[in-house]
Biopython code that builds the backbone (N, CA, C, O; Angstrom):
import numpy as np
from Bio.PDB.StructureBuilder import StructureBuilder

atoms = [
    (1, "UNK", "N", (-8.355, 11.938, -1.089)),
    (1, "UNK", "CA", (-7.167, 11.369, -0.505)),
    (1, "UNK", "C", (-6.871, 12.114, 0.790)),
    (1, "UNK", "O", (-6.925, 13.343, 0.826)),
    (2, "UNK", "N", (-6.559, 11.380, 1.849)),
    (2, "UNK", "CA", (-6.184, 12.014, 3.102)),
    (2, "UNK", "C", (-4.941, 11.334, 3.652)),
    (2, "UNK", "O", (-4.700, 10.153, 3.400)),
    (3, "UNK", "N", (-4.166, 12.084, 4.395)),
    (3, "UNK", "CA", (-2.966, 11.522, 4.993)),
    (3, "UNK", "C", (-2.622, 12.329, 6.224)),
    (3, "UNK", "O", (-3.131, 13.433, 6.413)),
    (4, "UNK", "N", (-1.775, 11.792, 7.047)),
    (4, "UNK", "CA", (-1.287, 12.509, 8.210)),
    (4, "UNK", "C", (0.044, 13.145, 7.871)),
    (4, "UNK", "O", (0.831, 12.569, 7.121)),
    (5, "UNK", "N", (0.312, 14.330, 8.414)),
    (5, "UNK", "CA", (1.608, 14.959, 8.168)),
    (5, "UNK", "C", (2.742, 14.080, 8.693)),
    (5, "UNK", "O", (2.532, 13.279, 9.604)),
    (6, "UNK", "N", (3.948, 14.225, 8.123)),
    (6, "UNK", "CA", (5.069, 13.382, 8.527)),
    (6, "UNK", "C", (5.339, 13.394, 10.033)),
    (6, "UNK", "O", (5.761, 12.378, 10.584)),
    (7, "UNK", "N", (5.105, 14.512, 10.700)),
    (7, "UNK", "CA", (5.380, 14.578, 12.134)),
    (7, "UNK", "C", (4.507, 13.625, 12.942)),
    (7, "UNK", "O", (4.900, 13.210, 14.032)),
    (8, "UNK", "N", (3.324, 13.271, 12.426)),
    (8, "UNK", "CA", (2.426, 12.341, 13.099)),
    (8, "UNK", "C", (2.543, 10.926, 12.544)),
    (8, "UNK", "O", (1.967, 9.996, 13.109)),
    (9, "UNK", "N", (3.271, 10.748, 11.461)),
    (9, "UNK", "CA", (3.167, 9.525, 10.675)),
    (9, "UNK", "C", (4.114, 8.397, 11.061)),
    (9, "UNK", "O", (3.895, 7.262, 10.638)),
    (10, "UNK", "N", (5.126, 8.651, 11.823)),
    (10, "UNK", "CA", (6.115, 7.605, 12.070)),
    (10, "UNK", "C", (5.626, 6.596, 13.102)),
    (10, "UNK", "O", (5.342, 6.941, 14.249)),
    (11, "UNK", "N", (5.536, 5.350, 12.669)),
    (11, "UNK", "CA", (5.226, 4.255, 13.584)),
    (11, "UNK", "C", (6.188, 3.134, 13.270)),
    (11, "UNK", "O", (6.607, 2.972, 12.124)),
    (12, "UNK", "N", (6.538, 2.365, 14.269)),
    (12, "UNK", "CA", (7.495, 1.292, 14.041)),
    (12, "UNK", "C", (7.085, 0.073, 14.853)),
    (12, "UNK", "O", (6.710, 0.195, 16.019)),
    (13, "UNK", "N", (7.156, -1.075, 14.250)),
    (13, "UNK", "CA", (6.855, -2.343, 14.900)),
    (13, "UNK", "C", (8.188, -3.043, 15.114)),
    (13, "UNK", "O", (8.999, -3.086, 14.189)),
    (14, "UNK", "N", (8.449, -3.595, 16.300)),
    (14, "UNK", "CA", (9.752, -4.221, 16.537)),
    (14, "UNK", "C", (10.043, -5.396, 15.614)),
    (14, "UNK", "O", (11.210, -5.722, 15.396)),
    (15, "UNK", "N", (9.013, -6.045, 15.063)),
    (15, "UNK", "CA", (9.220, -7.189, 14.185)),
    (15, "UNK", "C", (9.559, -6.730, 12.773)),
    (15, "UNK", "O", (10.329, -7.394, 12.079)),
    (16, "UNK", "N", (9.008, -5.623, 12.343)),
    (16, "UNK", "CA", (9.235, -5.110, 10.994)),
    (16, "UNK", "C", (10.209, -3.940, 11.074)),
    (16, "UNK", "O", (10.110, -3.105, 11.973)),
    (17, "UNK", "N", (11.144, -3.879, 10.138)),
    (17, "UNK", "CA", (12.197, -2.877, 10.240)),
    (17, "UNK", "C", (11.888, -1.577, 9.515)),
    (17, "UNK", "O", (12.477, -0.550, 9.852)),
    (18, "UNK", "N", (10.999, -1.573, 8.544)),
    (18, "UNK", "CA", (10.724, -0.359, 7.776)),
    (18, "UNK", "C", (9.752, 0.549, 8.524)),
    (18, "UNK", "O", (8.782, 0.079, 9.120)),
    (19, "UNK", "N", (10.019, 1.844, 8.487)),
    (19, "UNK", "CA", (9.104, 2.822, 9.072)),
    (19, "UNK", "C", (7.838, 2.847, 8.230)),
    (19, "UNK", "O", (7.900, 2.896, 7.002)),
    (20, "UNK", "N", (6.685, 2.812, 8.900)),
    (20, "UNK", "CA", (5.404, 2.820, 8.192)),
    (20, "UNK", "C", (4.714, 4.161, 8.375)),
    (20, "UNK", "O", (4.742, 4.751, 9.455)),
    (21, "UNK", "N", (4.093, 4.630, 7.294)),
    (21, "UNK", "CA", (3.347, 5.877, 7.313)),
    (21, "UNK", "C", (1.863, 5.552, 7.174)),
    (21, "UNK", "O", (1.489, 4.851, 6.234)),
    (22, "UNK", "N", (1.007, 6.031, 8.068)),
    (22, "UNK", "CA", (-0.423, 5.708, 7.999)),
    (22, "UNK", "C", (-1.138, 6.506, 6.905)),
    (22, "UNK", "O", (-1.913, 7.417, 7.195)),
    (23, "UNK", "N", (-0.869, 6.156, 5.664)),
    (23, "UNK", "CA", (-1.468, 6.842, 4.513)),
    (23, "UNK", "C", (-2.720, 6.130, 4.045)),
    (23, "UNK", "O", (-2.747, 4.901, 3.977)),
    (24, "UNK", "N", (-3.750, 6.881, 3.724)),
    (24, "UNK", "CA", (-4.988, 6.335, 3.166)),
    (24, "UNK", "C", (-5.006, 6.686, 1.675)),
    (24, "UNK", "O", (-5.367, 7.798, 1.289)),
    (25, "UNK", "N", (-4.613, 5.719, 0.851)),
    (25, "UNK", "CA", (-4.547, 5.913, -0.597)),
    (25, "UNK", "C", (-5.396, 4.859, -1.287)),
    (25, "UNK", "O", (-5.377, 3.690, -0.900)),
    (26, "UNK", "N", (-6.140, 5.268, -2.309)),
    (26, "UNK", "CA", (-6.926, 4.329, -3.109)),
    (26, "UNK", "C", (-5.983, 3.563, -4.038)),
    (26, "UNK", "O", (-5.106, 4.151, -4.670)),
    (27, "UNK", "N", (-6.178, 2.235, -4.112)),
    (27, "UNK", "CA", (-5.325, 1.386, -4.944)),
    (27, "UNK", "C", (-6.198, 0.411, -5.726)),
    (27, "UNK", "O", (-7.100, -0.211, -5.164)),
    (28, "UNK", "N", (-5.927, 0.277, -7.031)),
    (28, "UNK", "CA", (-6.563, -0.759, -7.857)),
    (28, "UNK", "C", (-5.544, -1.871, -8.050)),
    (28, "UNK", "O", (-4.519, -1.684, -8.705)),
    (29, "UNK", "N", (-5.836, -3.030, -7.472)),
    (29, "UNK", "CA", (-4.921, -4.166, -7.554)),
    (29, "UNK", "C", (-5.219, -5.004, -8.782)),
    (29, "UNK", "O", (-6.363, -5.406, -8.994)),
    (30, "UNK", "N", (-4.210, -5.271, -9.590)),
    (30, "UNK", "CA", (-4.348, -6.230, -10.684)),
    (30, "UNK", "C", (-3.903, -7.572, -10.128)),
    (30, "UNK", "O", (-2.759, -7.734, -9.704)),
    (31, "UNK", "N", (-4.824, -8.538, -10.133)),
    (31, "UNK", "CA", (-4.540, -9.875, -9.612)),
    (31, "UNK", "C", (-4.832, -10.895, -10.702)),
    (31, "UNK", "O", (-5.441, -10.545, -11.712)),
    (32, "UNK", "N", (-4.417, -12.145, -10.527)),
    (32, "UNK", "CA", (-4.752, -13.178, -11.514)),
    (32, "UNK", "C", (-6.267, -13.349, -11.697)),
    (32, "UNK", "O", (-6.714, -13.786, -12.758)),
    (33, "UNK", "N", (-7.058, -13.008, -10.673)),
    (33, "UNK", "CA", (-8.520, -13.142, -10.750)),
    (33, "UNK", "C", (-9.216, -11.892, -11.266)),
    (33, "UNK", "O", (-10.432, -11.908, -11.456)),
    (34, "UNK", "N", (-8.480, -10.806, -11.498)),
    (34, "UNK", "CA", (-9.077, -9.557, -11.965)),
    (34, "UNK", "C", (-8.657, -8.381, -11.103)),
    (34, "UNK", "O", (-7.721, -8.479, -10.310)),
    (35, "UNK", "N", (-9.360, -7.267, -11.269)),
    (35, "UNK", "CA", (-9.024, -6.039, -10.557)),
    (35, "UNK", "C", (-9.847, -5.935, -9.279)),
    (35, "UNK", "O", (-11.057, -6.161, -9.286)),
    (36, "UNK", "N", (-9.176, -5.591, -8.183)),
    (36, "UNK", "CA", (-9.820, -5.376, -6.890)),
    (36, "UNK", "C", (-9.485, -3.974, -6.396)),
    (36, "UNK", "O", (-8.350, -3.519, -6.538)),
    (37, "UNK", "N", (-10.467, -3.288, -5.818)),
    (37, "UNK", "CA", (-10.252, -1.957, -5.254)),
    (37, "UNK", "C", (-9.962, -2.089, -3.763)),
    (37, "UNK", "O", (-10.615, -2.862, -3.062)),
    (38, "UNK", "N", (-8.976, -1.328, -3.283)),
    (38, "UNK", "CA", (-8.605, -1.374, -1.870)),
    (38, "UNK", "C", (-8.130, 0.006, -1.428)),
    (38, "UNK", "O", (-7.953, 0.911, -2.243)),
    (39, "UNK", "N", (-7.930, 0.143, -0.128)),
    (39, "UNK", "CA", (-7.408, 1.363, 0.473)),
    (39, "UNK", "C", (-6.193, 0.966, 1.304)),
    (39, "UNK", "O", (-6.213, -0.049, 2.000)),
    (40, "UNK", "N", (-5.133, 1.772, 1.228)),
    (40, "UNK", "CA", (-3.982, 1.482, 2.078)),
    (40, "UNK", "C", (-4.290, 1.913, 3.507)),
    (40, "UNK", "O", (-4.974, 2.912, 3.735)),
    (41, "UNK", "N", (-3.782, 1.154, 4.453)),
    (41, "UNK", "CA", (-3.867, 1.547, 5.864)),
    (41, "UNK", "C", (-2.533, 2.139, 6.296)),
    (41, "UNK", "O", (-2.482, 3.102, 7.061)),
    (42, "UNK", "N", (-1.454, 1.547, 5.791)),
    (42, "UNK", "CA", (-0.135, 2.130, 5.996)),
    (42, "UNK", "C", (0.775, 1.700, 4.854)),
    (42, "UNK", "O", (0.536, 0.697, 4.181)),
    (43, "UNK", "N", (1.837, 2.500, 4.654)),
    (43, "UNK", "CA", (2.770, 2.284, 3.545)),
    (43, "UNK", "C", (4.189, 2.433, 4.081)),
    (43, "UNK", "O", (4.463, 3.321, 4.888)),
    (44, "UNK", "N", (5.094, 1.558, 3.630)),
    (44, "UNK", "CA", (6.514, 1.683, 3.960)),
    (44, "UNK", "C", (7.312, 1.526, 2.670)),
    (44, "UNK", "O", (6.737, 1.309, 1.603)),
    (45, "UNK", "N", (8.621, 1.634, 2.766)),
    (45, "UNK", "CA", (9.471, 1.467, 1.587)),
    (45, "UNK", "C", (9.420, 0.044, 1.054)),
    (45, "UNK", "O", (9.685, -0.181, -0.126)),
    (46, "UNK", "N", (9.083, -0.921, 1.906)),
    (46, "UNK", "CA", (9.112, -2.319, 1.482)),
    (46, "UNK", "C", (7.743, -2.965, 1.316)),
    (46, "UNK", "O", (7.656, -4.114, 0.882)),
    (47, "UNK", "N", (6.672, -2.250, 1.652)),
    (47, "UNK", "CA", (5.354, -2.863, 1.519)),
    (47, "UNK", "C", (4.240, -1.975, 2.009)),
    (47, "UNK", "O", (4.445, -0.800, 2.313)),
    (48, "UNK", "N", (3.042, -2.556, 2.084)),
    (48, "UNK", "CA", (1.878, -1.809, 2.527)),
    (48, "UNK", "C", (0.836, -2.748, 3.103)),
    (48, "UNK", "O", (0.849, -3.954, 2.858)),
    (49, "UNK", "N", (-0.069, -2.162, 3.876)),
    (49, "UNK", "CA", (-1.189, -2.907, 4.426)),
    (49, "UNK", "C", (-2.448, -2.391, 3.756)),
    (49, "UNK", "O", (-2.729, -1.193, 3.785)),
    (50, "UNK", "N", (-3.208, -3.301, 3.151)),
    (50, "UNK", "CA", (-4.426, -2.950, 2.426)),
    (50, "UNK", "C", (-5.659, -3.352, 3.215)),
    (50, "UNK", "O", (-5.636, -4.312, 3.985)),
    (51, "UNK", "N", (-6.743, -2.601, 3.011)),
    (51, "UNK", "CA", (-8.033, -2.901, 3.626)),
    (51, "UNK", "C", (-9.088, -2.837, 2.535)),
    (51, "UNK", "O", (-9.100, -1.905, 1.731)),
    (52, "UNK", "N", (-9.981, -3.834, 2.506)),
    (52, "UNK", "CA", (-11.091, -3.857, 1.545)),
    (52, "UNK", "C", (-12.085, -4.933, 1.966)),
    (52, "UNK", "O", (-11.836, -5.698, 2.898)),
    (53, "UNK", "N", (-13.202, -4.977, 1.272)),
    (53, "UNK", "CA", (-14.188, -6.035, 1.543)),
    (53, "UNK", "C", (-13.670, -7.386, 1.067)),
    (53, "UNK", "O", (-13.960, -8.421, 1.668)),
    (54, "UNK", "N", (-12.886, -7.367, -0.038)),
    (54, "UNK", "CA", (-12.320, -8.602, -0.587)),
    (54, "UNK", "C", (-10.896, -8.333, -1.047)),
    (54, "UNK", "O", (-10.637, -7.361, -1.757)),
    (55, "UNK", "N", (-9.970, -9.201, -0.637)),
    (55, "UNK", "CA", (-8.569, -9.073, -1.020)),
    (55, "UNK", "C", (-8.015, -10.447, -1.373)),
    (55, "UNK", "O", (-8.546, -11.464, -0.928)),
    (56, "UNK", "N", (-6.942, -10.482, -2.177)),
    (56, "UNK", "CA", (-6.356, -11.772, -2.557)),
    (56, "UNK", "C", (-5.679, -12.460, -1.375)),
    (56, "UNK", "O", (-5.307, -11.816, -0.394)),
    (57, "UNK", "N", (-5.525, -13.777, -1.486)),
    (57, "UNK", "CA", (-4.915, -14.575, -0.431)),
    (57, "UNK", "C", (-3.398, -14.530, -0.452)),
    (57, "UNK", "O", (-2.792, -13.949, -1.352)),
    (58, "UNK", "N", (-2.799, -15.148, 0.546)),
    (58, "UNK", "CA", (-1.343, -15.216, 0.691)),
    (58, "UNK", "C", (-0.723, -15.864, -0.550)),
    (58, "UNK", "O", (-1.279, -16.803, -1.119)),
    (59, "UNK", "N", (0.427, -15.348, -0.953)),
    (59, "UNK", "CA", (1.219, -15.785, -2.112)),
    (59, "UNK", "C", (0.656, -15.324, -3.453)),
    (59, "UNK", "O", (1.184, -15.709, -4.497)),
    (60, "UNK", "N", (-0.404, -14.506, -3.455)),
    (60, "UNK", "CA", (-0.942, -13.977, -4.709)),
    (60, "UNK", "C", (-0.080, -12.813, -5.182)),
    (60, "UNK", "O", (0.233, -11.910, -4.406)),
    (61, "UNK", "N", (0.305, -12.835, -6.461)),
    (61, "UNK", "CA", (1.050, -11.732, -7.057)),
    (61, "UNK", "C", (0.074, -10.601, -7.357)),
    (61, "UNK", "O", (-1.020, -10.842, -7.867)),
    (62, "UNK", "N", (0.467, -9.359, -7.043)),
    (62, "UNK", "CA", (-0.366, -8.189, -7.310)),
    (62, "UNK", "C", (0.466, -7.113, -7.992)),
    (62, "UNK", "O", (1.685, -7.049, -7.834)),
    (63, "UNK", "N", (-0.218, -6.276, -8.748)),
    (63, "UNK", "CA", (0.414, -5.150, -9.426)),
    (63, "UNK", "C", (-0.492, -3.949, -9.227)),
    (63, "UNK", "O", (-1.713, -4.071, -9.329)),
    (64, "UNK", "N", (0.092, -2.783, -8.942)),
    (64, "UNK", "CA", (-0.720, -1.599, -8.668)),
    (64, "UNK", "C", (0.118, -0.338, -8.824)),
    (64, "UNK", "O", (1.348, -0.395, -8.843)),
    (65, "UNK", "N", (-0.565, 0.808, -8.935)),
    (65, "UNK", "CA", (0.086, 2.108, -8.976)),
    (65, "UNK", "C", (-0.497, 2.966, -7.862)),
    (65, "UNK", "O", (-1.714, 3.038, -7.695)),
    (66, "UNK", "N", (0.371, 3.611, -7.109)),
    (66, "UNK", "CA", (-0.048, 4.515, -6.034)),
    (66, "UNK", "C", (0.391, 5.927, -6.372)),
    (66, "UNK", "O", (1.468, 6.130, -6.934)),
    (67, "UNK", "N", (-0.438, 6.904, -6.032)),
    (67, "UNK", "CA", (-0.056, 8.309, -6.148)),
    (67, "UNK", "C", (0.384, 8.769, -4.765)),
    (67, "UNK", "O", (-0.448, 9.040, -3.899)),
    (68, "UNK", "N", (1.692, 8.855, -4.563)),
    (68, "UNK", "CA", (2.221, 9.285, -3.266)),
    (68, "UNK", "C", (2.104, 10.805, -3.165)),
    (68, "UNK", "O", (2.540, 11.517, -4.070)),
    (69, "UNK", "N", (1.524, 11.309, -2.079)),
    (69, "UNK", "CA", (1.286, 12.751, -1.937)),
    (69, "UNK", "C", (2.576, 13.568, -1.969)),
    (69, "UNK", "O", (3.591, 13.180, -1.391)),
    (70, "UNK", "N", (2.512, 14.708, -2.659)),
    (70, "UNK", "CA", (3.678, 15.578, -2.793)),
    (70, "UNK", "C", (4.210, 16.024, -1.432)),
    (70, "UNK", "O", (5.422, 16.160, -1.260)),
    (71, "UNK", "N", (3.328, 16.253, -0.468)),
    (71, "UNK", "CA", (3.755, 16.693, 0.865)),
    (71, "UNK", "C", (4.625, 15.646, 1.552)),
    (71, "UNK", "O", (5.547, 15.996, 2.289)),
    (72, "UNK", "N", (4.344, 14.383, 1.321)),
    (72, "UNK", "CA", (5.140, 13.299, 1.905)),
    (72, "UNK", "C", (6.444, 13.122, 1.135)),
    (72, "UNK", "O", (7.495, 12.873, 1.726)),
    (73, "UNK", "N", (6.369, 13.254, -0.202)),
    (73, "UNK", "CA", (7.528, 13.005, -1.059)),
    (73, "UNK", "C", (8.479, 14.199, -1.148)),
    (73, "UNK", "O", (9.615, 14.056, -1.598)),
    (74, "UNK", "N", (8.014, 15.378, -0.719)),
    (74, "UNK", "CA", (8.852, 16.569, -0.810)),
    (74, "UNK", "C", (8.999, 17.073, -2.229)),
    (74, "UNK", "O", (10.031, 17.640, -2.589)),
    (75, "UNK", "N", (7.962, 16.868, -3.044)),
    (75, "UNK", "CA", (7.972, 17.303, -4.440)),
    (75, "UNK", "C", (6.826, 18.278, -4.678)),
    (75, "UNK", "O", (5.955, 18.440, -3.823)),
    (76, "UNK", "N", (6.827, 18.927, -5.838)),
    (76, "UNK", "CA", (5.767, 19.891, -6.145)),
    (76, "UNK", "C", (4.479, 19.214, -6.607)),
    (76, "UNK", "O", (3.407, 19.815, -6.540)),
    (77, "UNK", "N", (4.575, 17.974, -7.072)),
    (77, "UNK", "CA", (3.385, 17.225, -7.495)),
    (77, "UNK", "C", (3.435, 15.818, -6.901)),
    (77, "UNK", "O", (4.488, 15.346, -6.472)),
    (78, "UNK", "N", (2.279, 15.160, -6.885)),
    (78, "UNK", "CA", (2.234, 13.775, -6.420)),
    (78, "UNK", "C", (3.136, 12.911, -7.299)),
    (78, "UNK", "O", (3.317, 13.202, -8.481)),
    (79, "UNK", "N", (3.693, 11.865, -6.729)),
    (79, "UNK", "CA", (4.577, 10.956, -7.452)),
    (79, "UNK", "C", (3.868, 9.617, -7.613)),
    (79, "UNK", "O", (3.455, 9.003, -6.629)),
    (80, "UNK", "N", (3.729, 9.165, -8.863)),
    (80, "UNK", "CA", (3.114, 7.862, -9.119)),
    (80, "UNK", "C", (4.181, 6.780, -9.023)),
    (80, "UNK", "O", (5.240, 6.866, -9.644)),
    (81, "UNK", "N", (3.873, 5.756, -8.225)),
    (81, "UNK", "CA", (4.795, 4.640, -8.029)),
    (81, "UNK", "C", (4.094, 3.370, -8.487)),
    (81, "UNK", "O", (3.069, 2.981, -7.927)),
    (82, "UNK", "N", (4.656, 2.722, -9.517)),
    (82, "UNK", "CA", (4.101, 1.461, -10.023)),
    (82, "UNK", "C", (4.817, 0.323, -9.298)),
    (82, "UNK", "O", (6.047, 0.278, -9.266)),
    (83, "UNK", "N", (4.039, -0.598, -8.716)),
    (83, "UNK", "CA", (4.615, -1.662, -7.885)),
    (83, "UNK", "C", (4.161, -3.046, -8.326)),
    (83, "UNK", "O", (3.038, -3.233, -8.794)),
    (84, "UNK", "N", (5.055, -4.003, -8.167)),
    (84, "UNK", "CA", (4.741, -5.421, -8.316)),
    (84, "UNK", "C", (5.122, -6.061, -6.989)),
    (84, "UNK", "O", (6.226, -5.859, -6.484)),
    (85, "UNK", "N", (4.199, -6.835, -6.433)),
    (85, "UNK", "CA", (4.473, -7.445, -5.138)),
    (85, "UNK", "C", (3.661, -8.704, -4.940)),
    (85, "UNK", "O", (3.111, -9.271, -5.884)),
    (86, "UNK", "N", (3.597, -9.132, -3.675)),
    (86, "UNK", "CA", (2.854, -10.355, -3.350)),
    (86, "UNK", "C", (2.296, -10.242, -1.948)),
    (86, "UNK", "O", (2.868, -9.579, -1.082)),
    (87, "UNK", "N", (1.175, -10.898, -1.743)),
    (87, "UNK", "CA", (0.519, -10.899, -0.438)),
    (87, "UNK", "C", (1.268, -11.867, 0.476)),
    (87, "UNK", "O", (1.482, -13.027, 0.123)),
    (88, "UNK", "N", (1.663, -11.381, 1.652)),
    (88, "UNK", "CA", (2.410, -12.221, 2.595)),
    (88, "UNK", "C", (1.625, -12.515, 3.874)),
    (88, "UNK", "O", (1.985, -13.412, 4.636)),
    (89, "UNK", "N", (0.559, -11.760, 4.102)),
    (89, "UNK", "CA", (-0.267, -11.982, 5.285)),
    (89, "UNK", "C", (-1.696, -11.572, 4.958)),
    (89, "UNK", "O", (-1.915, -10.600, 4.234)),
    (90, "UNK", "N", (-2.662, -12.305, 5.485)),
    (90, "UNK", "CA", (-4.073, -12.034, 5.197)),
    (90, "UNK", "C", (-4.874, -12.223, 6.469)),
    (90, "UNK", "O", (-4.662, -13.179, 7.215)),
    (91, "UNK", "N", (-5.791, -11.309, 6.709)),
    (91, "UNK", "CA", (-6.601, -11.312, 7.916)),
    (91, "UNK", "C", (-8.042, -11.008, 7.521)),
    (91, "UNK", "O", (-8.275, -10.188, 6.633)),
    (92, "UNK", "N", (-8.999, -11.647, 8.158)),
    (92, "UNK", "CA", (-10.396, -11.420, 7.798)),
    (92, "UNK", "C", (-11.237, -11.220, 9.052)),
    (92, "UNK", "O", (-11.076, -11.929, 10.046)),
    (93, "UNK", "N", (-12.149, -10.228, 8.985)),
    (93, "UNK", "CA", (-13.133, -10.034, 10.047)),
    (93, "UNK", "C", (-14.511, -10.119, 9.401)),
    (93, "UNK", "O", (-14.622, -10.425, 8.214)),
    (94, "UNK", "N", (-15.550, -9.854, 10.168)),
    (94, "UNK", "CA", (-16.906, -9.916, 9.613)),
    (94, "UNK", "C", (-17.149, -8.846, 8.556)),
    (94, "UNK", "O", (-17.923, -9.066, 7.625)),
    (95, "UNK", "N", (-16.501, -7.696, 8.686)),
    (95, "UNK", "CA", (-16.796, -6.572, 7.796)),
    (95, "UNK", "C", (-15.720, -6.249, 6.773)),
    (95, "UNK", "O", (-16.006, -5.579, 5.780)),
    (96, "UNK", "N", (-14.482, -6.707, 6.985)),
    (96, "UNK", "CA", (-13.411, -6.343, 6.061)),
    (96, "UNK", "C", (-12.293, -7.376, 6.073)),
    (96, "UNK", "O", (-12.228, -8.255, 6.932)),
    (97, "UNK", "N", (-11.417, -7.234, 5.085)),
    (97, "UNK", "CA", (-10.209, -8.047, 5.016)),
    (97, "UNK", "C", (-9.012, -7.108, 5.006)),
    (97, "UNK", "O", (-9.101, -5.974, 4.538)),
    (98, "UNK", "N", (-7.898, -7.591, 5.525)),
    (98, "UNK", "CA", (-6.635, -6.857, 5.463)),
    (98, "UNK", "C", (-5.598, -7.784, 4.860)),
    (98, "UNK", "O", (-5.585, -8.986, 5.126)),
    (99, "UNK", "N", (-4.726, -7.207, 4.043)),
    (99, "UNK", "CA", (-3.661, -7.988, 3.425)),
    (99, "UNK", "C", (-2.373, -7.177, 3.455)),
    (99, "UNK", "O", (-2.354, -6.007, 3.073)),
    (100, "UNK", "N", (-1.300, -7.810, 3.912)),
    (100, "UNK", "CA", (0.021, -7.196, 3.882)),
    (100, "UNK", "C", (0.687, -7.596, 2.574)),
    (100, "UNK", "O", (0.744, -8.776, 2.227)),
    (101, "UNK", "N", (1.189, -6.600, 1.853)),
    (101, "UNK", "CA", (1.821, -6.824, 0.554)),
    (101, "UNK", "C", (3.280, -6.385, 0.626)),
    (101, "UNK", "O", (3.573, -5.265, 1.043)),
    (102, "UNK", "N", (4.188, -7.260, 0.223)),
    (102, "UNK", "CA", (5.602, -6.923, 0.095)),
    (102, "UNK", "C", (5.821, -6.429, -1.325)),
    (102, "UNK", "O", (5.352, -7.046, -2.280)),
    (103, "UNK", "N", (6.536, -5.312, -1.466)),
    (103, "UNK", "CA", (6.848, -4.770, -2.788)),
    (103, "UNK", "C", (8.156, -5.411, -3.261)),
    (103, "UNK", "O", (9.209, -5.222, -2.650)),
    (104, "UNK", "N", (8.072, -6.173, -4.360)),
    (104, "UNK", "CA", (9.254, -6.828, -4.928)),
    (104, "UNK", "C", (9.954, -5.952, -5.959)),
    (104, "UNK", "O", (11.178, -5.992, -6.082)),
    (105, "UNK", "N", (9.181, -5.159, -6.700)),
    (105, "UNK", "CA", (9.729, -4.258, -7.728)),
    (105, "UNK", "C", (8.910, -2.982, -7.732)),
    (105, "UNK", "O", (7.712, -3.007, -7.447)),
    (106, "UNK", "N", (9.553, -1.862, -8.055)),
    (106, "UNK", "CA", (8.795, -0.625, -8.224)),
    (106, "UNK", "C", (9.506, 0.277, -9.222)),
    (106, "UNK", "O", (10.710, 0.157, -9.450)),
    (107, "UNK", "N", (8.737, 1.177, -9.808)),
    (107, "UNK", "CA", (9.298, 2.183, -10.699)),
    (107, "UNK", "C", (8.480, 3.453, -10.551)),
    (107, "UNK", "O", (7.277, 3.405, -10.296)),
    (108, "UNK", "N", (9.138, 4.579, -10.712)),
    (108, "UNK", "CA", (8.457, 5.867, -10.646)),
    (108, "UNK", "C", (7.936, 6.202, -12.026)),
    (108, "UNK", "O", (8.620, 5.988, -13.027)),
    (109, "UNK", "N", (6.720, 6.729, -12.079)),
    (109, "UNK", "CA", (6.111, 7.087, -13.355)),
    (109, "UNK", "C", (6.051, 8.599, -13.478)),
    (109, "UNK", "O", (5.728, 9.298, -12.517)),
    (110, "UNK", "N", (6.365, 9.098, -14.662)),
    (110, "UNK", "CA", (6.300, 10.536, -14.912)),
    (110, "UNK", "C", (4.859, 11.009, -14.865)),
    (110, "UNK", "O", (3.950, 10.323, -15.332)),
    (111, "UNK", "N", (4.661, 12.198, -14.291)),
    (111, "UNK", "CA", (3.303, 12.755, -14.199)),
    (111, "UNK", "C", (2.953, 13.531, -15.437)),
    (111, "UNK", "O", (1.850, 14.070, -15.536)),
]
sb = StructureBuilder()
sb.init_structure("model")
sb.init_model(0)
sb.init_chain("A")
sb.init_seg("    ")
for serial, (resi, resn, name, xyz) in enumerate(atoms, 1):
    if name == "N":
        sb.init_residue(resn, " ", resi, " ")
    sb.init_atom(name, np.array(xyz, "f"), 0.0, 1.0, " ", f" {name:<3s}", serial, name[0])
structure = sb.get_structure()
């Protein structure tokens, strides 16, 4: 797992209101078609951008758990966050796909 320190991590898009952190976290997505492995490109309080060879299409419901790094969370250990969301944007190139996921529900899991 790798991430940038908070001092380097703040990016903001004028269209999106949540601050995004460029975190690279491994995520296993539970989808109606099965489990897909992906990597986050950035994470915010309201969603995340995923990158993988194959990702679900727009309007697909997804469920996943992320281990948020302790250095980012200000805790002594990583914090597991279980999320339920949906794909709101999908992009494809020759080598990879990207999908923006909005988080509709989340809960913190005890370590």
